DRENDREN-506444 format. One record per residue (C-alpha): residue in three letters; x, y, z. Coordinates in nm, 4 decimals, m for minus. Layout:
! residues N
- ALA, X, Y, Z
...
END
This chain:
! residues 352
- MET, m0.0411, m0.0134, m0.0264
- PRO, 0.1346, 0.3724, m0.0576
- GLY, 0.2489, 0.5016, 0.2460
- THR, 0.1470, 0.9457, 0.2946
- ALA, 0.3723, 1.2318, 0.3643
- GLU, 0.2158, 1.5764, 0.4565
- GLY, m0.1144, 1.4581, 0.2873
- VAL, 0.0025, 1.3177, 0.0020
- ASP, m0.0366, 1.0008, m0.1271
- VAL, 0.3240, 0.8364, m0.1910
- PRO, 0.3212, 0.5132, m0.3869
- SER, 0.5725, 0.2077, m0.3040
- ALA, 0.8642, 0.1373, m0.3782
- SER, 0.7248, m0.1470, m0.6499
- ASP, 0.4975, 0.0967, m0.7724
- VAL, 0.7884, 0.3144, m0.8557
- LEU, 0.9867, 0.0909, m0.9926
- ARG, 0.6932, m0.0694, m1.2226
- ARG, 0.5968, 0.2445, m1.3597
- CYS, 0.9441, 0.3380, m1.4514
- ARG, 1.0114, m0.0018, m1.6437
- GLU, 0.6711, 0.0181, m1.8300
- LEU, 0.7769, 0.3985, m1.9306
- VAL, 1.1291, 0.2371, m2.0924
- ARG, 1.0257, m0.0806, m2.2416
- PRO, 0.9415, 0.0270, m2.5932
- ALA, 1.2708, 0.1901, m2.5759
- LEU, 1.4879, m0.0873, m2.4454
- VAL, 1.2788, m0.3336, m2.6764
- ASP, 1.4040, m0.1196, m2.9814
- ALA, 1.7405, m0.1193, m2.8799
- VAL, 1.7871, m0.5228, m2.8116
- GLY, 1.6182, m0.5281, m3.1314
- ARG, 1.9203, m0.3366, m3.3236
- LEU, 2.1571, m0.5974, m3.2241
- HIS, 2.2856, m0.9032, m3.4519
- PRO, 2.0159, m1.1948, m3.4034
- TRP, 2.1972, m1.3894, m3.1894
- THR, 2.2974, m1.1494, m2.9274
- GLY, 1.9630, m0.9952, m2.9336
- GLU, 1.8114, m1.3534, m2.8797
- MET, 2.0988, m1.3888, m2.5974
- ALA, 2.0138, m1.0337, m2.4722
- ALA, 1.6754, m1.0942, m2.4712
- TYR, 1.7367, m1.4346, m2.2353
- ALA, 1.9445, m1.2154, m2.0239
- LEU, 1.6809, m0.9421, m1.9841
- GLY, 1.4060, m1.2333, m1.8718
- TRP, 1.1888, m1.1776, m2.2408
- SER, 1.2705, m1.5042, m2.3914
- ASP, 1.3926, m1.8824, m2.3152
- THR, 1.6799, m2.0103, m2.5317
- THR, 1.4888, m2.0739, m2.8304
- GLY, 1.4040, m1.7257, m2.8738
- THR, 1.0633, m1.7982, m2.7441
- PRO, 0.8836, m1.5409, m2.5836
- GLU, 0.8564, m1.5977, m2.1788
- PRO, 0.6076, m1.4023, m2.0103
- GLY, 0.6661, m1.5572, m1.6661
- GLY, 1.0303, m1.4614, m1.6592
- SER, 1.2421, m1.2373, m1.4184
- GLU, 1.2968, m0.9234, m1.5932
- GLY, 1.4859, m0.8087, m1.2684
- LYS, 1.3390, m0.4646, m1.0719
- GLY, 1.4850, m0.2254, m1.3283
- VAL, 1.6654, m0.0167, m1.0318
- ARG, 1.8730, 0.1631, m1.2273
- GLN, 1.6457, 0.2988, m1.5427
- ALA, 1.4140, 0.4065, m1.2561
- LEU, 1.7131, 0.6180, m1.1149
- ALA, 1.7616, 0.7322, m1.4486
- LEU, 1.3889, 0.8599, m1.4734
- LEU, 1.3540, 1.0151, m1.1060
- GLY, 1.6798, 1.2025, m1.1502
- ALA, 1.5436, 1.3908, m1.4272
- GLU, 1.1833, 1.4426, m1.2303
- ALA, 1.4150, 1.5634, m0.9526
- VAL, 1.5457, 1.8315, m1.1360
- GLY, 1.1873, 1.9292, m1.3118
- ALA, 1.2513, 1.7669, m1.6467
- ASP, 0.9793, 1.5399, m1.8002
- ALA, 1.0892, 1.1769, m1.7364
- ALA, 1.0940, 1.1041, m2.1013
- ARG, 1.3686, 1.3384, m2.1517
- ALA, 1.5558, 1.0916, m1.9793
- VAL, 1.4735, 0.7285, m2.1553
- PRO, 1.7943, 0.7169, m2.3334
- GLY, 2.0118, 0.7325, m2.0395
- ALA, 1.7759, 0.4578, m1.8908
- VAL, 1.7816, 0.2353, m2.1657
- ALA, 2.1747, 0.2798, m2.1415
- VAL, 2.2579, 0.2141, m1.7872
- GLU, 2.0062, m0.1096, m1.8056
- LEU, 2.1849, m0.2575, m2.1166
- VAL, 2.5200, m0.1289, m1.9087
- HIS, 2.3683, m0.3276, m1.6466
- THR, 2.2907, m0.6573, m1.8021
- PHE, 2.6293, m0.6660, m2.0052
- SER, 2.7722, m0.6163, m1.6425
- LEU, 2.5565, m0.9248, m1.5260
- LEU, 2.6974, m1.1509, m1.7991
- HIS, 3.0362, m1.0876, m1.7638
- ASP, 3.0252, m1.1106, m1.4201
- ASP, 2.8610, m1.4698, m1.4188
- VAL, 3.1527, m1.5824, m1.6191
- MET, 3.4351, m1.4176, m1.4531
- ASP, 3.2343, m1.5940, m1.0953
- ALA, 3.1718, m1.9217, m1.2487
- ASP, 2.8334, m1.8711, m1.1352
- ALA, 2.5979, m2.1103, m1.3134
- LEU, 2.2287, m1.9567, m1.2254
- ARG, 2.1139, m1.5864, m1.2480
- ARG, 1.7591, m1.5233, m1.1229
- ARG, 1.6968, m1.8635, m1.1135
- ARG, 1.7698, m2.0330, m1.4164
- PRO, 2.0702, m2.0462, m1.6196
- ALA, 2.3140, m1.8039, m1.6494
- VAL, 2.3459, m1.7088, m2.0110
- TRP, 2.7273, m1.8981, m2.0463
- LYS, 2.6024, m2.1781, m1.9284
- ALA, 2.3235, m2.1781, m2.1326
- TYR, 2.4814, m2.0430, m2.4637
- GLY, 2.8842, m2.0895, m2.3798
- THR, 3.1300, m1.8718, m2.2633
- GLY, 3.2380, m1.7212, m2.5938
- PRO, 2.8958, m1.6530, m2.7199
- ALA, 2.7862, m1.4847, m2.3419
- VAL, 3.1105, m1.2704, m2.3696
- LEU, 3.0238, m1.1690, m2.7146
- ALA, 2.6377, m1.0728, m2.5872
- GLY, 2.7928, m0.8741, m2.3244
- ASP, 3.0107, m0.6488, m2.5649
- ALA, 2.7170, m0.5873, m2.8206
- LEU, 2.5106, m0.4746, m2.4941
- LEU, 2.7952, m0.2500, m2.4134
- ALA, 2.8359, m0.1324, m2.7758
- ARG, 2.4712, m0.0639, m2.7952
- ALA, 2.4776, 0.1078, m2.4531
- VAL, 2.7302, 0.3772, m2.5739
- THR, 2.5924, 0.4335, m2.9202
- GLY, 2.2415, 0.4606, m2.8341
- LEU, 2.2846, 0.7385, m2.5598
- ALA, 2.5337, 0.9172, m2.8421
- GLU, 2.2441, 0.9288, m3.0731
- THR, 2.0354, 1.0957, m2.8412
- PRO, 1.8835, 1.3945, m2.9811
- SER, 1.9797, 1.6410, m2.7263
- ASP, 2.1654, 1.9019, m2.6645
- HIS, 2.3638, 1.7233, m2.3600
- ALA, 2.4187, 1.3994, m2.5458
- ALA, 2.7719, 1.4190, m2.5352
- ALA, 2.7875, 1.4997, m2.1550
- ALA, 2.5796, 1.2138, m2.1263
- VAL, 2.8068, 0.9511, m2.2968
- ARG, 3.1066, 1.1500, m2.1196
- ARG, 2.9336, 1.0277, m1.7504
- LEU, 2.8387, 0.6817, m1.8953
- CYS, 3.2029, 0.6536, m1.9952
- ASP, 3.3480, 0.7688, m1.6512
- ALA, 3.1647, 0.5396, m1.4727
- LEU, 3.2107, 0.2042, m1.6779
- ASN, 3.5975, 0.2972, m1.5469
- ASP, 3.4916, 0.3068, m1.2170
- LEU, 3.2636, m0.0178, m1.2839
- VAL, 3.5737, m0.2213, m1.4831
- ALA, 3.8400, m0.0495, m1.1794
- GLY, 3.6302, m0.2244, m0.9299
- GLN, 3.5907, m0.5481, m1.0765
- ALA, 3.9105, m0.5686, m1.1519
- GLU, 3.9907, m0.5241, m0.7614
- ASP, 3.6959, m0.7411, m0.6518
- LEU, 3.8927, m0.9997, m0.8753
- ARG, 4.2321, m0.9684, m0.7415
- PHE, 4.0814, m0.9402, m0.3633
- GLU, 4.0434, m1.3294, m0.4227
- HIS, 4.4396, m1.3930, m0.4404
- ARG, 4.5165, m1.1698, m0.1331
- PRO, 4.5518, m1.3274, 0.1980
- TRP, 4.3071, m1.2972, 0.4989
- HIS, 4.5540, m1.1607, 0.7260
- GLY, 4.9331, m0.9788, 0.6974
- PRO, 4.9993, m0.6730, 0.5032
- GLY, 4.8601, m0.7951, 0.1813
- ALA, 4.5172, m0.8360, 0.3322
- VAL, 4.2105, m0.6331, 0.1986
- GLY, 4.1248, m0.3430, 0.4446
- PRO, 3.7705, m0.1974, 0.5116
- GLU, 3.8548, 0.1265, 0.2707
- GLN, 3.9939, m0.1066, 0.0140
- TYR, 3.6673, m0.2387, 0.0210
- ARG, 3.4920, 0.0288, m0.0121
- SER, 3.6185, 0.1426, m0.2624
- MET, 3.5927, m0.1534, m0.4811
- ALA, 3.2365, m0.1650, m0.3840
- GLU, 3.1685, 0.1717, m0.4870
- GLY, 3.3292, 0.0977, m0.8319
- LYS, 3.1935, m0.1938, m0.8934
- THR, 2.8293, m0.1235, m0.7424
- GLY, 2.7892, 0.2359, m0.6761
- ALA, 2.9228, 0.4103, m1.0151
- LEU, 2.6253, 0.2621, m1.2033
- LEU, 2.3521, 0.3406, m0.9643
- GLY, 2.4928, 0.7142, m0.9348
- CYS, 2.5511, 0.7221, m1.3126
- ALA, 2.1883, 0.6197, m1.3465
- LEU, 2.0564, 0.9160, m1.1304
- ALA, 2.3413, 1.1921, m1.2805
- LEU, 2.2294, 1.0891, m1.6223
- GLY, 1.9060, 1.1532, m1.5867
- ALA, 1.9707, 1.5030, m1.4313
- VAL, 2.2114, 1.5583, m1.7582
- LEU, 1.9649, 1.4555, m2.0184
- GLY, 1.7222, 1.7281, m1.7948
- GLY, 1.9643, 1.9878, m1.8336
- ALA, 2.0202, 2.0487, m1.4280
- PRO, 2.3438, 2.2309, m1.3661
- GLU, 2.6541, 2.0706, m1.2317
- PRO, 2.6563, 2.0633, m0.8450
- THR, 2.3295, 1.8981, m0.8883
- VAL, 2.4319, 1.6713, m1.1084
- ALA, 2.7512, 1.5661, m0.8868
- ALA, 2.4983, 1.5593, m0.5724
- LEU, 2.2876, 1.3079, m0.7346
- ASP, 2.5754, 1.0851, m0.8609
- ARG, 2.6917, 1.1177, m0.4938
- ALA, 2.3431, 0.9869, m0.3889
- GLY, 2.3544, 0.7155, m0.6315
- ARG, 2.6970, 0.6175, m0.4910
- HIS, 2.6065, 0.6182, m0.1379
- LEU, 2.3399, 0.3789, m0.2349
- GLY, 2.5434, 0.1449, m0.4008
- LEU, 2.7627, 0.0922, m0.0962
- ALA, 2.4404, 0.0366, 0.0791
- PHE, 2.3363, m0.2113, m0.2226
- GLN, 2.6306, m0.4144, m0.1872
- ALA, 2.6233, m0.4575, 0.1847
- VAL, 2.2647, m0.6198, 0.1239
- ASP, 2.4208, m0.7974, m0.1553
- ASP, 2.7048, m0.9358, 0.0470
- ILE, 2.4708, m1.0645, 0.3396
- LEU, 2.2495, m1.2594, 0.0692
- GLY, 2.6035, m1.4156, m0.0401
- ILE, 2.5929, m1.6006, 0.2667
- TRP, 2.2283, m1.6306, 0.4025
- GLY, 2.0026, m1.5485, 0.1210
- ASP, 1.7279, m1.8140, 0.0349
- PRO, 1.7962, m1.9643, m0.3024
- ALA, 1.4421, m1.9399, m0.3445
- THR, 1.4608, m1.5886, m0.3913
- THR, 1.8271, m1.4965, m0.4530
- GLY, 1.8475, m1.7375, m0.7400
- LYS, 2.2271, m1.8447, m0.6294
- PRO, 2.3229, m2.1577, m0.4303
- VAL, 2.3276, m2.1354, m0.0306
- HIS, 2.6443, m2.0067, 0.0759
- ALA, 2.7641, m1.8847, m0.2960
- ASP, 3.0051, m1.6436, m0.1930
- LEU, 3.1842, m1.8608, 0.0802
- HIS, 3.2194, m2.1482, m0.1588
- ARG, 3.4456, m1.9277, m0.3599
- ARG, 3.6037, m1.7590, m0.0617
- LYS, 3.4746, m1.4095, m0.1837
- LYS, 3.6484, m1.1723, 0.0780
- THR, 3.3268, m0.9797, 0.1286
- HIS, 3.2092, m0.7209, 0.4339
- PRO, 3.0534, m0.9755, 0.6324
- VAL, 3.3883, m1.1821, 0.6558
- LEU, 3.6253, m0.8969, 0.6710
- ALA, 3.4199, m0.7498, 0.9104
- ALA, 3.4129, m1.0629, 1.1651
- LEU, 3.7787, m1.1096, 1.1119
- ALA, 3.8657, m0.7628, 1.2255
- GLY, 3.6821, m0.7927, 1.5550
- GLY, 3.9664, m0.9989, 1.7273
- SER, 3.6696, m1.2579, 1.8603
- ARG, 3.7274, m1.6199, 1.9654
- ALA, 3.5246, m1.6400, 1.6722
- ALA, 3.7031, m1.4450, 1.4139
- ARG, 4.0247, m1.6451, 1.5246
- GLU, 3.8464, m1.9730, 1.4428
- LEU, 3.7242, m1.7973, 1.1094
- GLY, 4.0737, m1.7100, 1.0094
- THR, 4.2140, m2.0527, 1.0884
- LEU, 3.9130, m2.2078, 0.8490
- LEU, 3.9313, m1.9400, 0.5844
- ALA, 4.3317, m1.9905, 0.5626
- SER, 4.2931, m2.3536, 0.5174
- SER, 4.2936, m2.5445, 0.1844
- ARG, 3.9539, m2.7048, 0.2819
- PRO, 3.6571, m2.6894, 0.0259
- ALA, 3.4141, m2.4392, 0.1749
- ASP, 3.0941, m2.5973, 0.1001
- GLY, 2.8509, m2.8434, 0.2722
- ALA, 2.9395, m2.8551, 0.6523
- ALA, 3.2460, m2.6441, 0.6401
- ALA, 3.0641, m2.3417, 0.4626
- GLU, 2.7561, m2.3962, 0.7331
- ARG, 3.0674, m2.3611, 1.0493
- VAL, 3.2273, m2.0133, 0.8486
- ALA, 2.8930, m1.8732, 0.8534
- ALA, 2.8064, m1.9266, 1.1861
- LEU, 3.1664, m1.8030, 1.2719
- VAL, 3.0942, m1.4976, 1.0744
- GLU, 2.7679, m1.3941, 1.2567
- GLU, 2.8902, m1.5028, 1.5957
- ALA, 3.2250, m1.2717, 1.4919
- GLY, 2.9336, m0.9760, 1.4317
- GLY, 3.0068, m0.9622, 1.0361
- ARG, 2.6472, m0.9804, 0.9472
- ALA, 2.5413, m0.7321, 1.2209
- ALA, 2.8358, m0.5199, 1.1002
- THR, 2.7339, m0.5406, 0.7420
- ARG, 2.3700, m0.4569, 0.8174
- GLY, 2.5151, m0.1380, 1.0261
- GLU, 2.7247, m0.0378, 0.7016
- ALA, 2.4099, m0.0488, 0.4640
- ARG, 2.2576, 0.1682, 0.6961
- ARG, 2.5089, 0.4240, 0.7151
- HIS, 2.5437, 0.4538, 0.3665
- LEU, 2.1567, 0.4699, 0.3125
- ASP, 2.1367, 0.7181, 0.5428
- ALA, 2.4561, 0.9322, 0.3416
- ALA, 2.2537, 0.8736, 0.0344
- ARG, 1.9366, 1.0093, 0.2092
- ASP, 2.1032, 1.3146, 0.3323
- THR, 2.2368, 1.4190, 0.0218
- LEU, 1.9025, 1.4118, m0.1354
- ARG, 1.7816, 1.5752, 0.1230
- ALA, 2.0374, 1.8905, 0.1142
- THR, 1.9760, 1.8676, m0.2756
- ALA, 1.7217, 2.1507, m0.4232
- LEU, 1.4941, 1.8728, m0.6000
- THR, 1.1384, 1.8520, m0.6953
- ARG, 0.9358, 1.7375, m0.3669
- THR, 0.7276, 1.4494, m0.5653
- ALA, 1.0372, 1.3231, m0.7149
- ALA, 1.2661, 1.3537, m0.3669
- ARG, 1.0014, 1.1491, m0.1918
- GLU, 0.9949, 0.8784, m0.4457
- LEU, 1.3124, 0.8428, m0.4766
- ASP, 1.3498, 0.8441, m0.0846
- VAL, 1.0934, 0.5384, m0.0944
- LEU, 1.3246, 0.3696, m0.3592
- PHE, 1.6398, 0.4240, m0.1733
- ALA, 1.5081, 0.2451, 0.1423
- GLY, 1.3069, m0.0172, m0.0222
- LEU, 1.6127, m0.1311, m0.1715
- ALA, 1.8195, m0.0958, 0.1186
- ASP, 1.5562, m0.3644, 0.3091
- ARG, 1.5489, m0.6000, 0.0114
- VAL, 1.5336, m0.9944, 0.0514
- ARG, 1.6553, m1.0524, m0.3073
END
């Protein structure tokens, strides 16, 4: 049910996301339709529109469309019509899908949204190619936008892409760094990685809407900053779900991050505590035993006992508060600001 603020109805986060998806969908379908038929088929599968034969799949999971919603709300927040931000919304959705295709290959994740990942369904090479096609289409489509602000929008997107790649590079490198000692991953290094890997595109989405809406640079920068804080909150929740999430809702195996020994916030926070549980956790993580089955159960229990889960929830809350404070300190239209506030809170409290 929608809430109220100062006597005015405020839609729920799911209502906001649904409205924005409906506005963007025709342009997104058109963009995918401009791809080569084979890469277009894989893109449609990745987006949840069809199965591996190209047959429409009405019940497929399309994802929430968070980034496209942020782009539209970014335009509305600066007083522009949402339609002006549709090219930006399409671009960030295509970039997000590209990143998922490549991430699943790099992480060897076999499932995405409760069905085989693109690389499992089509092969590794085809999945990489489909991701490349989506990236190229995203940049081309934004560059072709009939707007005086198209060049600035492309620069903003390319800056975010560079940050995204840097964040993903650090995430991969973390897997080869020790759990303890001089080479261990510290909290600030982890936040920097998460801001690049997750925050950059969320910040870019909000900022693109403002750019295409003709907003001044200080406003664009503030929205980018708010989106980056949201990304850090989002990543913290993702890290919790990567250990304790229900596979029926996350679409990933239980303890997925532990199986790969990923250095996520809950694990790093737990190790920093110095408790008996933290010491036992460090010993288990440093061993060569596979982190699966009973071993993964024990690691998850130790992370929680050592305070990793609670610390990560606190991290998510701090960055969510920072994101919302940034919005409140920026001159934005009242309706869009309320919808962004509702959306931010809903994303940080999500269960999948």
